[in-house]
N, C-alpha and C positions, 0 to 999 in steps of 0.2 A: 272061522277066525275068533277066538275067544277075546272078549273086550278087556282092555287091560284094567286092573283094578283101580288104579289111580283115576283113570277115565269115569269108571262107574262112580267112584266116591265124588269126583267134581261135578258128575251131572246129577247127583242126588243133593248136594250141597247148593248147587245153582238154581234147582228146581225150588228149593226151600227158599231162597232168595228172592226168586221170582214171584213165589206166592205173597210174598211181603211187599215188594217194591214194583212188581211189573205193571206197565201200563197206567202208573200213576205219576208220569212226568218227572220222574227221576232221570239222572244222566249216568253215562258211563262210568264216572268217577265214583259215584254213589254205590254201582253195583261192584266195582273194584273194592272199596271200603268194606262192603259186606262179606265180598268173598274172602278177604283178608281176616276179618272178624271169624269167619265159619273156619277158616284154616287153622286159625290159633286154638279153636275149640277142640279140634282133632287132633292136635299136636303135630301139625306140618310147619315144619320151618320154613321161612320164606324171608325174601328181601322184595320191597316194592320199588319199581321203576329204578333199578339199577342201570346205571349209564354204561352204554358200549359204543366203541366207535364203529361207525358205519364206514365201509370202504369201496372205493374204486380201484380194482386191482389190489395193488400193495399200499395205496395212498388213504388214510384216513381223510374222510370229507367231513364229517359232522358227528354229533353223538345221536344215539336213539336210546330209548327206554322201555324194554319189554316191561309189561305190568307186573309180573311177577318171576323170581328165579327161586326154584325150589333147589336148594343146595344138597339136601339131605336125601332126594329120592335117588333112586337107582334105576336108570340113568338120571343124572342131573336134568332139569327140565325148565324151560320157560313157559309163561301162559301170557296170552294176548286176550282181553277182554273185549268183547263187541256189544253193541246194541243196535240191532237193526231188525230188518225183514228175514234175514238168513246170512248164514255165511256166504261170502262171495270171493270170488278170485282175488281182489284187492287185499283182502283180509290175508289171504295165503301167501300172496306176494310179500306182504310186510313181515310175516312169519319167516319167509325163505330169506329176505334180507337180513333179518337179525342172525338166523342160524349160519348163513354163510359169512357173515361179518366177524360171529364170534370164532369161526374156523380159521379165518384170517389172521386173527389178531394173536401173536404168539404169546404175549403178555398177558392177556385177560386171566382173570380169577374165574372167568366162566368157560375156559377153553375145553373142559370135558363135556359140555353141553352140545348134544346132538339131536336132542328130541324137544318139540314144541307142542303146544296144545292151544287151539282155538276154542274159547267159549262164546256163544252168542246168546245174549238174552233177547227175546222177541221185543221189539220197541213199542209195538201197537197191537194191543189184543183186540181182535175185532168182535170178540165176545162182550166187551163191555156194554155196548147197546147196539142190539141188531133190531131194527124195525121190521125188516123182512127177513126170511129164511135166506141163509148164507149161500151164495152159488159158487164158492170158492173153487178153483181148478186145481189148487195145489195144496196139500196138506201144510199146516203150519204147526209149529212145535216151540214151546216156552223157552226151550233150551236146546242149543245144538253143541256138541263138543267133538272136535276133530284132534287127533293125535298124529303128528308127522315127525319124519326123520329126513335126513338128507342123504341121497344115495352116492355113490363116487362120481356120479357124472353131475353134482351139484344140484339135482332134481328134487323137488319135494316127493317124498313117498309117504302116502297116507297109511298109518298104521289101524287106526280106529275110528269109528264114526259111531257117536250115539246122540239119538234124539229122544227127547222126554217131554211128557206133558202135553200130548198132541190137543191141540185147539179145535 
């Protein structure tokens, strides 16, 4: 499977961001702002933290806010930025909730969105200072990017995974 061009671009931009901000006590919002800056530089239009209604069946319960809405991309896509040890199912569940809620809201300006991307920036870089040689059992990456869609059974279907900046 060939990696989507947008996923590759986001991975490269995110690696640049990590190389400037990573492992220096910045928080998720700082990484979001940096990503917005980089998206603007490459000419990708976006809305940040666009509110959407989150649903129980057909009943709107509350508002959620995906970090980015890329309206000009084909297909239109939302992005969630994370800061942690790696992407976890809780992150995927949040993305799924957003994609399902967008699908359920007939009035949403986002109604054509059926793709979502998760970007994780490694929160703690173990190489900042290591007194002894590392005995890590799992490879760590500065940036992980996953792209998903929702299938006909309302399940997440992963389309791409890209990990860059092996630590």
